TORKOL-4160 file (C-alpha; in steps of 0.2 Angstrom, whole numbers, padded with zeros to 4 digits, m for minus):
258
<pt num="1" X="0518" Y="m0159" Z="0282"/>
<pt num="2" X="0501" Y="m0166" Z="0278"/>
<pt num="3" X="0495" Y="m0163" Z="0295"/>
<pt num="4" X="0501" Y="m0146" Z="0295"/>
<pt num="5" X="0491" Y="m0142" Z="0279"/>
<pt num="6" X="0475" Y="m0151" Z="0286"/>
<pt num="7" X="0476" Y="m0140" Z="0301"/>
<pt num="8" X="0478" Y="m0125" Z="0291"/>
<pt num="9" X="0463" Y="m0129" Z="0280"/>
<pt num="10" X="0452" Y="m0133" Z="0295"/>
<pt num="11" X="0458" Y="m0118" Z="0303"/>
<pt num="12" X="0453" Y="m0106" Z="0289"/>
<pt num="13" X="0434" Y="m0110" Z="0291"/>
<pt num="14" X="0433" Y="m0123" Z="0279"/>
<pt num="15" X="0428" Y="m0135" Z="0292"/>
<pt num="16" X="0411" Y="m0126" Z="0295"/>
<pt num="17" X="0408" Y="m0126" Z="0276"/>
<pt num="18" X="0412" Y="m0144" Z="0275"/>
<pt num="19" X="0400" Y="m0148" Z="0289"/>
<pt num="20" X="0386" Y="m0137" Z="0281"/>
<pt num="21" X="0389" Y="m0147" Z="0265"/>
<pt num="22" X="0388" Y="m0163" Z="0274"/>
<pt num="23" X="0372" Y="m0158" Z="0282"/>
<pt num="24" X="0365" Y="m0153" Z="0266"/>
<pt num="25" X="0370" Y="m0169" Z="0258"/>
<pt num="26" X="0362" Y="m0179" Z="0272"/>
<pt num="27" X="0346" Y="m0169" Z="0271"/>
<pt num="28" X="0346" Y="m0171" Z="0252"/>
<pt num="29" X="0349" Y="m0190" Z="0255"/>
<pt num="30" X="0334" Y="m0191" Z="0267"/>
<pt num="31" X="0323" Y="m0181" Z="0255"/>
<pt num="32" X="0328" Y="m0193" Z="0241"/>
<pt num="33" X="0324" Y="m0208" Z="0252"/>
<pt num="34" X="0307" Y="m0200" Z="0256"/>
<pt num="35" X="0304" Y="m0196" Z="0238"/>
<pt num="36" X="0308" Y="m0214" Z="0233"/>
<pt num="37" X="0297" Y="m0220" Z="0247"/>
<pt num="38" X="0283" Y="m0208" Z="0241"/>
<pt num="39" X="0286" Y="m0214" Z="0223"/>
<pt num="40" X="0285" Y="m0232" Z="0228"/>
<pt num="41" X="0269" Y="m0228" Z="0237"/>
<pt num="42" X="0262" Y="m0219" Z="0222"/>
<pt num="43" X="0267" Y="m0234" Z="0212"/>
<pt num="44" X="0258" Y="m0246" Z="0223"/>
<pt num="45" X="0243" Y="m0234" Z="0223"/>
<pt num="46" X="0244" Y="m0233" Z="0204"/>
<pt num="47" X="0244" Y="m0252" Z="0203"/>
<pt num="48" X="0229" Y="m0253" Z="0215"/>
<pt num="49" X="0220" Y="m0240" Z="0205"/>
<pt num="50" X="0223" Y="m0249" Z="0189"/>
<pt num="51" X="0217" Y="m0265" Z="0197"/>
<pt num="52" X="0201" Y="m0256" Z="0203"/>
<pt num="53" X="0199" Y="m0249" Z="0186"/>
<pt num="54" X="0201" Y="m0266" Z="0178"/>
<pt num="55" X="0188" Y="m0272" Z="0190"/>
<pt num="56" X="0176" Y="m0258" Z="0187"/>
<pt num="57" X="0178" Y="m0260" Z="0168"/>
<pt num="58" X="0174" Y="m0279" Z="0170"/>
<pt num="59" X="0159" Y="m0274" Z="0181"/>
<pt num="60" X="0154" Y="m0261" Z="0168"/>
<pt num="61" X="0155" Y="m0274" Z="0155"/>
<pt num="62" X="0144" Y="m0286" Z="0166"/>
<pt num="63" X="0132" Y="m0272" Z="0169"/>
<pt num="64" X="0131" Y="m0268" Z="0150"/>
<pt num="65" X="0128" Y="m0287" Z="0147"/>
<pt num="66" X="0114" Y="m0286" Z="0161"/>
<pt num="67" X="0107" Y="m0270" Z="0152"/>
<pt num="68" X="0107" Y="m0279" Z="0136"/>
<pt num="69" X="0098" Y="m0294" Z="0143"/>
<pt num="70" X="0086" Y="m0282" Z="0153"/>
<pt num="71" X="0082" Y="m0273" Z="0136"/>
<pt num="72" X="0079" Y="m0290" Z="0128"/>
<pt num="73" X="0068" Y="m0295" Z="0143"/>
<pt num="74" X="0059" Y="m0279" Z="0142"/>
<pt num="75" X="0056" Y="m0281" Z="0123"/>
<pt num="76" X="0050" Y="m0299" Z="0126"/>
<pt num="77" X="0039" Y="m0292" Z="0140"/>
<pt num="78" X="0031" Y="m0279" Z="0128"/>
<pt num="79" X="0028" Y="m0293" Z="0115"/>
<pt num="80" X="0020" Y="m0304" Z="0128"/>
<pt num="81" X="0009" Y="m0289" Z="0134"/>
<pt num="82" X="0004" Y="m0286" Z="0116"/>
<pt num="83" X="0000" Y="m0304" Z="0114"/>
<pt num="84" X="m0010" Y="m0304" Z="0130"/>
<pt num="85" X="m0020" Y="m0289" Z="0124"/>
<pt num="86" X="m0023" Y="m0298" Z="0107"/>
<pt num="87" X="m0029" Y="m0314" Z="0116"/>
<pt num="88" X="m0039" Y="m0303" Z="0128"/>
<pt num="89" X="m0048" Y="m0295" Z="0114"/>
<pt num="90" X="m0051" Y="m0311" Z="0105"/>
<pt num="91" X="m0058" Y="m0318" Z="0121"/>
<pt num="92" X="m0069" Y="m0303" Z="0123"/>
<pt num="93" X="m0076" Y="m0306" Z="0105"/>
<pt num="94" X="m0078" Y="m0325" Z="0108"/>
<pt num="95" X="m0087" Y="m0321" Z="0124"/>
<pt num="96" X="m0099" Y="m0309" Z="0115"/>
<pt num="97" X="m0102" Y="m0323" Z="0102"/>
<pt num="98" X="m0105" Y="m0335" Z="0116"/>
<pt num="99" X="m0117" Y="m0324" Z="0124"/>
<pt num="100" X="m0126" Y="m0321" Z="0107"/>
<pt num="101" X="m0126" Y="m0340" Z="0104"/>
<pt num="102" X="m0133" Y="m0343" Z="0122"/>
<pt num="103" X="m0146" Y="m0330" Z="0119"/>
<pt num="104" X="m0151" Y="m0337" Z="0102"/>
<pt num="105" X="m0151" Y="m0354" Z="0110"/>
<pt num="106" X="m0163" Y="m0348" Z="0124"/>
<pt num="107" X="m0174" Y="m0340" Z="0111"/>
<pt num="108" X="m0174" Y="m0356" Z="0101"/>
<pt num="109" X="m0179" Y="m0366" Z="0116"/>
<pt num="110" X="m0193" Y="m0354" Z="0121"/>
<pt num="111" X="m0199" Y="m0355" Z="0103"/>
<pt num="112" X="m0198" Y="m0374" Z="0103"/>
<pt num="113" X="m0207" Y="m0374" Z="0120"/>
<pt num="114" X="m0221" Y="m0363" Z="0113"/>
<pt num="115" X="m0222" Y="m0374" Z="0098"/>
<pt num="116" X="m0223" Y="m0389" Z="0108"/>
<pt num="117" X="m0237" Y="m0381" Z="0119"/>
<pt num="118" X="m0246" Y="m0375" Z="0103"/>
<pt num="119" X="m0245" Y="m0392" Z="0095"/>
<pt num="120" X="m0251" Y="m0400" Z="0111"/>
<pt num="121" X="m0265" Y="m0387" Z="0112"/>
<pt num="122" X="m0270" Y="m0390" Z="0093"/>
<pt num="123" X="m0269" Y="m0409" Z="0096"/>
<pt num="124" X="m0280" Y="m0408" Z="0111"/>
<pt num="125" X="m0297" Y="m0417" Z="0106"/>
<pt num="126" X="m0312" Y="m0406" Z="0106"/>
<pt num="127" X="m0329" Y="m0415" Z="0106"/>
<pt num="128" X="m0345" Y="m0407" Z="0101"/>
<pt num="129" X="m0355" Y="m0413" Z="0117"/>
<pt num="130" X="m0372" Y="m0406" Z="0111"/>
<pt num="131" X="m0381" Y="m0395" Z="0099"/>
<pt num="132" X="m0397" Y="m0388" Z="0107"/>
<pt num="133" X="m0410" Y="m0377" Z="0099"/>
<pt num="134" X="m0413" Y="m0360" Z="0107"/>
<pt num="135" X="m0426" Y="m0353" Z="0095"/>
<pt num="136" X="m0440" Y="m0346" Z="0106"/>
<pt num="137" X="m0458" Y="m0351" Z="0102"/>
<pt num="138" X="m0463" Y="m0333" Z="0098"/>
<pt num="139" X="m0450" Y="m0333" Z="0084"/>
<pt num="140" X="m0456" Y="m0348" Z="0075"/>
<pt num="141" X="m0465" Y="m0338" Z="0062"/>
<pt num="142" X="m0450" Y="m0327" Z="0059"/>
<pt num="143" X="m0440" Y="m0342" Z="0050"/>
<pt num="144" X="m0444" Y="m0355" Z="0037"/>
<pt num="145" X="m0431" Y="m0365" Z="0046"/>
<pt num="146" X="m0413" Y="m0367" Z="0050"/>
<pt num="147" X="m0400" Y="m0381" Z="0051"/>
<pt num="148" X="m0382" Y="m0386" Z="0056"/>
<pt num="149" X="m0374" Y="m0397" Z="0043"/>
<pt num="150" X="m0358" Y="m0399" Z="0052"/>
<pt num="151" X="m0352" Y="m0402" Z="0065"/>
<pt num="152" X="m0363" Y="m0416" Z="0072"/>
<pt num="153" X="m0366" Y="m0420" Z="0090"/>
<pt num="154" X="m0352" Y="m0431" Z="0098"/>
<pt num="155" X="m0340" Y="m0427" Z="0083"/>
<pt num="156" X="m0322" Y="m0424" Z="0088"/>
<pt num="157" X="m0309" Y="m0413" Z="0081"/>
<pt num="158" X="m0291" Y="m0413" Z="0083"/>
<pt num="159" X="m0286" Y="m0399" Z="0071"/>
<pt num="160" X="m0288" Y="m0385" Z="0083"/>
<pt num="161" X="m0303" Y="m0377" Z="0074"/>
<pt num="162" X="m0321" Y="m0380" Z="0073"/>
<pt num="163" X="m0329" Y="m0379" Z="0056"/>
<pt num="164" X="m0347" Y="m0375" Z="0056"/>
<pt num="165" X="m0358" Y="m0375" Z="0041"/>
<pt num="166" X="m0377" Y="m0372" Z="0041"/>
<pt num="167" X="m0391" Y="m0362" Z="0034"/>
<pt num="168" X="m0405" Y="m0351" Z="0040"/>
<pt num="169" X="m0420" Y="m0345" Z="0030"/>
<pt num="170" X="m0430" Y="m0330" Z="0035"/>
<pt num="171" X="m0449" Y="m0329" Z="0032"/>
<pt num="172" X="m0453" Y="m0311" Z="0037"/>
<pt num="173" X="m0436" Y="m0304" Z="0033"/>
<pt num="174" X="m0421" Y="m0312" Z="0025"/>
<pt num="175" X="m0406" Y="m0317" Z="0036"/>
<pt num="176" X="m0391" Y="m0307" Z="0032"/>
<pt num="177" X="m0379" Y="m0311" Z="0046"/>
<pt num="178" X="m0375" Y="m0325" Z="0058"/>
<pt num="179" X="m0367" Y="m0320" Z="0075"/>
<pt num="180" X="m0358" Y="m0332" Z="0087"/>
<pt num="181" X="m0357" Y="m0327" Z="0105"/>
<pt num="182" X="m0350" Y="m0333" Z="0121"/>
<pt num="183" X="m0358" Y="m0328" Z="0137"/>
<pt num="184" X="m0366" Y="m0313" Z="0128"/>
<pt num="185" X="m0350" Y="m0308" Z="0120"/>
<pt num="186" X="m0349" Y="m0308" Z="0102"/>
<pt num="187" X="m0334" Y="m0317" Z="0095"/>
<pt num="188" X="m0338" Y="m0319" Z="0077"/>
<pt num="189" X="m0349" Y="m0313" Z="0063"/>
<pt num="190" X="m0351" Y="m0320" Z="0046"/>
<pt num="191" X="m0363" Y="m0316" Z="0031"/>
<pt num="192" X="m0378" Y="m0327" Z="0026"/>
<pt num="193" X="m0376" Y="m0329" Z="0008"/>
<pt num="194" X="m0370" Y="m0346" Z="0002"/>
<pt num="195" X="m0380" Y="m0358" Z="m0009"/>
<pt num="196" X="m0387" Y="m0373" Z="0000"/>
<pt num="197" X="m0394" Y="m0385" Z="m0014"/>
<pt num="198" X="m0404" Y="m0396" Z="m0002"/>
<pt num="199" X="m0412" Y="m0381" Z="0005"/>
<pt num="200" X="m0416" Y="m0374" Z="m0012"/>
<pt num="201" X="m0424" Y="m0391" Z="m0017"/>
<pt num="202" X="m0434" Y="m0391" Z="0000"/>
<pt num="203" X="m0440" Y="m0373" Z="m0003"/>
<pt num="204" X="m0441" Y="m0371" Z="m0022"/>
<pt num="205" X="m0454" Y="m0357" Z="m0021"/>
<pt num="206" X="m0443" Y="m0345" Z="m0009"/>
<pt num="207" X="m0431" Y="m0334" Z="m0019"/>
<pt num="208" X="m0420" Y="m0332" Z="m0005"/>
<pt num="209" X="m0417" Y="m0350" Z="m0002"/>
<pt num="210" X="m0402" Y="m0349" Z="m0015"/>
<pt num="211" X="m0392" Y="m0339" Z="m0003"/>
<pt num="212" X="m0396" Y="m0344" Z="0015"/>
<pt num="213" X="m0380" Y="m0353" Z="0019"/>
<pt num="214" X="m0366" Y="m0349" Z="0031"/>
<pt num="215" X="m0350" Y="m0356" Z="0035"/>
<pt num="216" X="m0336" Y="m0351" Z="0048"/>
<pt num="217" X="m0321" Y="m0359" Z="0056"/>
<pt num="218" X="m0318" Y="m0355" Z="0075"/>
<pt num="219" X="m0302" Y="m0358" Z="0084"/>
<pt num="220" X="m0304" Y="m0369" Z="0099"/>
<pt num="221" X="m0286" Y="m0370" Z="0104"/>
<pt num="222" X="m0284" Y="m0367" Z="0123"/>
<pt num="223" X="m0302" Y="m0366" Z="0127"/>
<pt num="224" X="m0309" Y="m0370" Z="0144"/>
<pt num="225" X="m0315" Y="m0388" Z="0148"/>
<pt num="226" X="m0332" Y="m0384" Z="0142"/>
<pt num="227" X="m0339" Y="m0369" Z="0131"/>
<pt num="228" X="m0356" Y="m0365" Z="0125"/>
<pt num="229" X="m0357" Y="m0355" Z="0108"/>
<pt num="230" X="m0373" Y="m0347" Z="0105"/>
<pt num="231" X="m0378" Y="m0344" Z="0086"/>
<pt num="232" X="m0390" Y="m0330" Z="0082"/>
<pt num="233" X="m0397" Y="m0324" Z="0065"/>
<pt num="234" X="m0398" Y="m0305" Z="0061"/>
<pt num="235" X="m0412" Y="m0302" Z="0049"/>
<pt num="236" X="m0413" Y="m0287" Z="0036"/>
<pt num="237" X="m0426" Y="m0279" Z="0048"/>
<pt num="238" X="m0412" Y="m0279" Z="0061"/>
<pt num="239" X="m0421" Y="m0291" Z="0072"/>
<pt num="240" X="m0411" Y="m0305" Z="0080"/>
<pt num="241" X="m0417" Y="m0322" Z="0082"/>
<pt num="242" X="m0408" Y="m0335" Z="0093"/>
<pt num="243" X="m0405" Y="m0352" Z="0083"/>
<pt num="244" X="m0395" Y="m0364" Z="0094"/>
<pt num="245" X="m0380" Y="m0367" Z="0105"/>
<pt num="246" X="m0366" Y="m0378" Z="0101"/>
<pt num="247" X="m0358" Y="m0385" Z="0117"/>
<pt num="248" X="m0340" Y="m0391" Z="0115"/>
<pt num="249" X="m0328" Y="m0398" Z="0128"/>
<pt num="250" X="m0310" Y="m0403" Z="0128"/>
<pt num="251" X="m0305" Y="m0421" Z="0131"/>
<pt num="252" X="m0290" Y="m0427" Z="0141"/>
<pt num="253" X="m0276" Y="m0435" Z="0131"/>
<pt num="254" X="m0271" Y="m0451" Z="0139"/>
<pt num="255" X="m0252" Y="m0452" Z="0143"/>
<pt num="256" X="m0242" Y="m0464" Z="0133"/>
<pt num="257" X="m0234" Y="m0470" Z="0149"/>
<pt num="258" X="m0250" Y="m0476" Z="0156"/>
C-alpha cells in the first residue's frame, strides 16, 4: 500500500520539486558555509586590525612622548642659546674693557718711559766748561762794564736748567735788553732792569747803575755734548754789543753697574 502511494506521489511530479528543493537547500548550505567562512575571515581580520590599532596607539603614545621630550629639548636648547648669547655679549664687553685696559696700560708705560727719559735728561750733569769774553776792542767805550755773577766756570748743574745772573752798564747808551743766541739764532731775550747793589756801589755816580742787572733760566735738557751760548746787549740806541760766550757741555753718567 505504502509503495503504491509513494509511486503515485513521485509520479505526479513531486519528485522534480523535491529535487529542486534539495538543490536549493544544498546551495543554501554551501552559501551558509561560505558566509561562515567569510565571517570567520572577517573576524580574524578584525582582530588583526584591532591588534594593529593597539600597536599604532602604543606607537602614537611613544611618539607623543618623543614629541614632548623633543619640545622640552627644544626649549632647553632655546634657553642654552639665550644663555650663550648673554655670555657672548658679556665676553664682548669684557674684551672691550680688556682692550681699553691694555691701551691705558700701553699709554701708561709710554708715559713712564718718557718720564724716565725726561728724568734721565734732567739728571744729566751739565758743566760750564768756559766763560769767554767776546766784547770787541772797538766797543770798549760803549760800556762801563759787565759781569756774569752766576754760573761760574767749571760749575755743574743737574737740575736741567742753567741759571744766569749778571749785569751790563752802558756808557753812551743804557742797556735795555740782553739776548742769548746759539749759532746766530736767538733763543732768549730778557730785559736789563734789575738792581745790582755791588754795581751801584762800584759806580755810585752813574744813575743807570741801579737797573743794570739781568737774570734768566735756560733749559739745558737734551742739549748736544757741547753748546756755545752767546750773550749780547742791546742798547737804547739799538746798537748791539757782544759780551761773552758761555760754553756748556754734558757729562756722561757713570753706570751703577760699573
